[in-house]
Steps between C-alpha positions, in 0.01 A plus 500: 500500500116516475454121532679175601654284226409164664138616519510591128649165412234298685221715354645460150504119521147471645318758285670482164196401294255719693721808462528448126123522475488807728806691378307820427311511832600659833538363846133422591468251217839351581392450860184314397693267268760447767233382742354250250839360403596470864197278567589269207871452576562612863850353510624743233474813723698581812390729786728762355304486173168550683637792695618667177149459360344680797735798461344567160826514298440551124673186361373505146755729342789293645373143469342514156646187327653551159544136400190355341387164659217271418203583733472271797217250477250483782659182636860624479701602807856605430777737598690712249874479550566877503755695704499877587770746591569874516812670353632848580669740257839322550348166394521371858228293664316688765243221562421151368246237577583146615464349154754744344743427788470127430558547127808721552636291787527782760379540860201723561697704758770583246273643231553869585741673258586169331628580139259337258756486221692227683213269397544590130751335262726755332317474171163588668604805701473754216157371397376524861621857547322595176178330628516695831548822305191428286293416813597828673427692187177330375361372832536127416705271283501122420804284407651152513838478663746242633553492879724294726511443875775634725745216451420452131381140546150568361455693175152551360299712254254737669209696358518838679265798536638830634255763633590846629395557865660840557739731321802268560335178623404203283281197591626182323277201445703180410353178358735205448412398140750213478227249571271664247765482233569138581130423474482686170780277368316191617183624335676544167643150529153367584346661194786393271506135605124440499435673167575202269342235720151349482296240683633335813855630436365857515327448837802314647733788395259763638485349848875437524599850378233677708637328815849609405403859412292564811694296754179323594520136605200367308354602162214319328253542215155346550198439277150540628329163475184585696346793679672396825823327388827576329724233334866598464673479159857561623644534850849617598623465861858616574500335841426158343760529221287635212208344311243313714181306429176677410213516747138620534423797718180586691408868435262557791667677789825559308659819358452344154129544546560881480711456188234292327259782569720700253680687777882477505628500855819511703554408866846602624474293823274295730311338214447182704344707779274684256372180343485233776263280293757454221639151587773518236637831628497366856683187396774683310518782764502777238545858617447711184285466187453667162244393239374629165209361290542354153230592242413392152491749212126527554548583872404160636694394813719199416739472798751678724873564546609479867824579686554375861780547756563379853635841605349848484557668162495856376298575185680520167313767303747464212368146450129593464509580124690178435253298710211656304677416170575147613137452614377611156754264330400216735132556417575482127705187550222331707250587225733357235552177698121473554444543124759227429325268748159561340648439153658175617169384650321582176758302302466208740123514465529500118738209512266316737208567261701366207620195700138423598391496141802294393453230768120479501441495127437158350708595195862404447727806522864465412752786450837438327786719393617542138718184543201290605602463868197481729455800739140452618313167527161531671297243694293411190824403320616290798167309514487442127864397446569314824823698547555738796608861449848439651568218249454718186588858599807616310490217248385501132129425497534242218743292703229325704170615349522478116513168301818467296316507168336835586802676643629655176168663431467627855852646493425676168181644656704632792746665259211661316361643824846624606526677165188700584232298324246491781239439622482149356306180569574137436430155635742228593534197720637500851676192636401436862744353755320161466554506119139573399421778253270797547382741227561861600364806317732802547455872464834676513613854535821682596620779725747754362817658633536879491687474167205320340656154491319193639567433872265220607258264319171430684305192412144441623374151433189291537496121524281412196553126508127436579385792289686435176169520318471868603855586386397726214265713709748538790785587264292763328398646840864515612599678176226760547608554856867535402412774247330704771802518735641855537852620577511633860784493753670164529360379834134601429525367142625163629212475752238595243641257239496221758132566577388560138685208342403260776258227404335537839202722578605805701237710684565787744208607723495806734341526843158589348505182297558682167724359229805718431715246303377254238757331277458350158479144637202618708339645188545166324362302795195728566410632158501859635730768365713689750315830444169331584601386851757748633328694782211244517430278797672160502162348571443527121716186460330297773175294463211684662441245776862529615548879472413596861722234654787566252502881548478468879796263506697730265460798737590284804825390335584860414431606861710220651783525244532120481574301186262228380438257216212291371295382207196708394250522213555791252198637312582586138330781302313238296369337816729195495676397818866410528686345800792724602764428766593830668809611695417819693742735674443836668729790403513835681596805296769689693396848388118486492478248782210311334489122480472311173408135444716341227337185360686269266283238341540198271210340311467143640173406334673227301677382810175436682427228248804315623412517873328164498807341343712674764280362775565148376868580486485618862341170608782311323756718680332417832538130435863550403556699816364212713741263328787740575399510867505119518836490324633767747389291799672195352825695449475631857497140624813433293669806658413388852613136458811557288832414667676796333492868579252687283500882508299719259568875470361780284707724270596721799628201693209496748409150623156376382544124582717327763449125558533291816859378431608865450345584837681210680845589355475879536325511837255761364128436446328566171288782656816677617649519152200553270526839328858551621813478274665160508837683512470514879579123499837569337826623657537877452793458253282275276190727472613735224609208277158333566321815387710508182416132429131583539530776238680259264209260531264770372706495175464121477839409649387238755772326706497130595703308760639799689608485863471790741451508877192567711506663844263325743311674777766384750777652289638171363601481135355224280620426145218450249526360145238685292334428169305812391226557248292800402138541391430747220164643386376511141666837436835353605518670835621302798233457770682294766811284570486143632804379692535129588787424738668214684691545825857387427662648812646166617625415150660844469671451836638158392626650174655792691685261740621285209628802311665632813678171564613479139627858513687433827667191345604699194638775724696247709661346196591839361637605836709186530647560152571866581668405828724245329606747237545772762726286719713404200535868408601579859776243492626623164468876554549543873810698606520267806723197493295179466682161513344153525705209641435130522515331840865402417599860410493487117383822335159452323407864425721811474318826402619821335565671836738222598677532163551876543636475858721192454622557147415137405255413222206268572634223273835509684354413840193280438576149644808609697523498881454846649821482709709676234302821582604497867823680610778269631485637855124431520483185288564242773248661738226534232544150363485337846188703592332393169588135546398470862174704488175318411316656208193573708707719735671722240589838643278772342738801510874446458783735406814372331753600239489403131810450297455659157666379179742798523606397852314779686283421798138632516289476820159337438198489740317173428138405576484123462211259480442137395222342295430151363536450122155367393658293218793329686388529861845631600559802720644811327637820659401838365731785595395865438778743565576874505842654443569686831864581437439876498276477804778323691730791425228746608443314829865547593481873424164525686643347810774765508244782444272357773771545760546864395118557503471360850747756634316782321158379627616507864609866446161589336301358793680735733412792266132399484468489879652847519267639227193341668577681825531829310162447326331417828630826647378693192153345526477596866593859412232495217237371746591783736469747210162359401376533856620859510324584173183320605475670840723804529402646156131407534458679833563853359270422208221398741550826687481703173179326379342517846556874535384561143175321580455720808561811291251377236231489770525882510591546132189703427650786700816503288580679176438273190865525409602364844251211463665420170845494670363268769369259231841498334671421831253214571547351154881523534490328841283222354739456206797492745331215688445308178868550406614364840275195465623423146862552603463257793339244273781540247759458779336183635457347153875452460536292818165324536548125491352347182259208529473350155232254382320402181242781445211539260542858366134511394395486869735786591381706204129455589575613858688813385222600256241454770701715743533778236133484390422833674750676268325349192148578619308722260765476227483343155784245520557232238686213680690246290620230744659179369559178691816527711732201587608341829836634626718449807518830693424676826127567463485802730788673310357426151160623626669834580652500144150461345354766730762757393483422120120470472450801736728707269303378192170617660655829607659598167196403288267721708445744206444222244153391383507215464807399700662182371701283739660174378648231730663200334805272517765374262701180533855635478834321510549343845195660649179701463450864415186681633377818318276781630419729205278812490401781261568776752710818478825309460843675519815568297727195500810720555383531865437128545813446716361743763176309552638228730693733732369608841288822489538520122184628322434612139173682574406776740311412819216734390450282191542154653544423870775275632829486690740358238589185701261243347706409194817489710327235715403313183854481377638397844242217534560364149879517545469304826319227295791498255294676231513823303263795432450671164280783366408620152299826466425798276368839597115511487492141367518295821759276666584128515663388832628141511688290754675171441497216759737200467361159399315282749738280693407203708 
């Protein structure tokens, strides 16, 4: 060989781009480039590489790359994942670099004579031989082929270049293109999914799919908002779960500053070290960075697209065209969104301009639909009619505003306008809220729908009540103006019609003081025609002595942008002067940026004549006001001295008056409650109903004599009897509510006690009646024998039970002496005992025979008592008996069985003593076995682990395979120790004495979850834990049950995101069932019986650790508590383990 393969490999990875540029030059140029590249990335060259350079080997013919790659940017540092090897004529490897050995899974010392075809699937071998033949014949050949490593566990697609080195020797250059193909697929998905999207959805999709395609952690798109700042539009962060909030980014000292300078850049690592002033990078600890600028169609910089990662990253040249395309698409989308924003601002400005004219004009402007329902009702209409906009919107305009005798004509006029007969003018009366009439002169027009039909009717009116004499002139002017209206787009036509048909003077003045708008009302007021004044100074309309001051004030208002109003003198063309009241507003054109002064004026010359009369009226109002003040003071004295509670609240329930009595009863002062809702004085359950009552009062439904409680400051409850009234204004709207109340707490308490006593009396009577009926039913229906005797022995009562047992009917025995029921052999004894015994000492429980009508004898157990008859005062005996004839027979049989049982019991006691001795001996043997396992088996394990640790101290001298064997032995010894511990615990669990008590399972559960918190750390676990009951159990044993079941749930959900663990209980028959359910890997239920055996496992130890004893312990503990264990599971769907504990016993 003329050179070393490892040297070629390192040179290839370090100098790929430089060699592409110098592929037609010889060694001197290569050496120079090598030196420069070495200074830029010193870590990419080894000493072997530098020694190869000094030897002057001509590398260009062998290392010339054949796969085109995007040129590396100045800020990029990366390493091409290329492997090199040499094949002889028998297709055996004669040399290979480290990278190729890693890919093929072989050791570097076993490369020599290794057959290369063993790394080729059968279907690729023929193609590879053909490629080698072409390379030997033509000097070089390129192909894509499938390779696999030595054990077949890794199969990948490789781009391969073969170059002839000698007559029978071929240099192979292998590039793993699996990643490139995956990236290509991601790029296609990125282009396909973002193609139909626009706006924010487009940018959100771009950042998410870019992060997925590149494997980068963060992707964001930002808009440049200033020369030194970027504002993000969409941010995707995989580490934080996806979409995150936008933020602003400082450009200075950041890599984005380079991108904003129209220079795409990529930093494969150490980006934080390169840009220490970038606070955001330092905070997020980013390691790699890629950015590309976003331009408009005209080439203006709009923003950037940035990719960030917290690990070093290799460049993805395949992604560069897609990033360029996405940047162009993002630029177009940013321009489109900016155009939409400008258009919306223009529309808002136009609407503001129109609204300003509508609200500041002195004319009445009303817009209705073709059915006459009001859509727009401006301020002039509100002031003239006395109705607010909210009261009339959506209602027919004639309902409130047109007198009844004029409504038919007005409705006909509306129909005419809706039929297309517009513009039109007419006059009619308006009825104000107070009932007075106003004459209104209307100029009406319509807006059209796209199909040419009428959409809206616009009426512009002037109050001509005081100017009825000028009706003819104004009507003629309105008709002339209506004829001049043109058909333009609907919004501009509406605005122009409003201005032109308005009876108010409309002037628009620019920043230079020139008139640019002059409506027909202004022509009528000034005597000038529009063509005479447009473009002229507004000073033309101001008296000469006032021109300087007026024009200066006009420019100041334009400069400040503030609105104003006032009354000024207008100079007509004929020299006459008219008083005009002006409403001025400043409007800024959004496109040109200039400011315009919109002045709306109304001729008030006639009104000036009435100012003196108004002054007199004001004086009269002042006198009236003083009288109101005196009356208010008088009423305040009434409030303060009244013995009743007086509380006044507004329509929202806020207190506006609270007298002295209210303060004394509630404990609150007036200052504490003023402005606060009076509902705070009510119990919480009464507050909603109080709010509803307040709303009912607004509709005129005022309640009187209603009782509801007050809560005092101390928390006591006082009952108040209220009489409410409401004050309404002239328009019928409620202004405030007056509540007058009397404290009736004591009276309510007396009523409550009286009602309670009456109810108790009623209940007692009912109970007495029920008891009487109940006792009678007992006597009649009871299966017991009930007999009542007089003090001389005559039968008074004989119930159905006595009839059934004796065979006698009731009517056969009533009045007879009871002796005929006593057998002959007992008769003398019973009769003597009855005759000699005082009634007050009657025996309570007596057994004796009863002689039935058929002659049989039945044994009866009597419970006797005596009472005094309340009517006669005599003592009577009540006997309640039970037929115990069968029990007597059973007692005889039981006595015989008892003797037999006693003999058997003596024999069993001997057997128990013998069995107890055997169990004690077995326990002693088990203790000896446990000691042997604990000590004798542990000692060899300690020796094994100790010597393995000693060997590990010198493990660096051993072969890697031997180190692997040592690790296996150490792990096996550790597992053996765990098995011994679990086996000992299982052994002790069966003989540990139980100490049961009442235990709160919630406390045990919290302790177990806290102990297992290290296993849940860093995982996404969704816990669903219900309240658990109190049970009687051994707390230490049930704690072990929870540890095993919850530990298994955490273990077998390790590969779930999120993991779901549910813990809950069910009240089952005669006890409680506790469930631990998860969504883990689960298992097949056909193996469920194996779960609870010792050392039984359903998963390999490599998948899930464990010894197989935990569930056996669970079953043994639950069985010792008298319970059962169940499990329900499905493969890959989780498992539900439950255990049943018997009911709580005292």
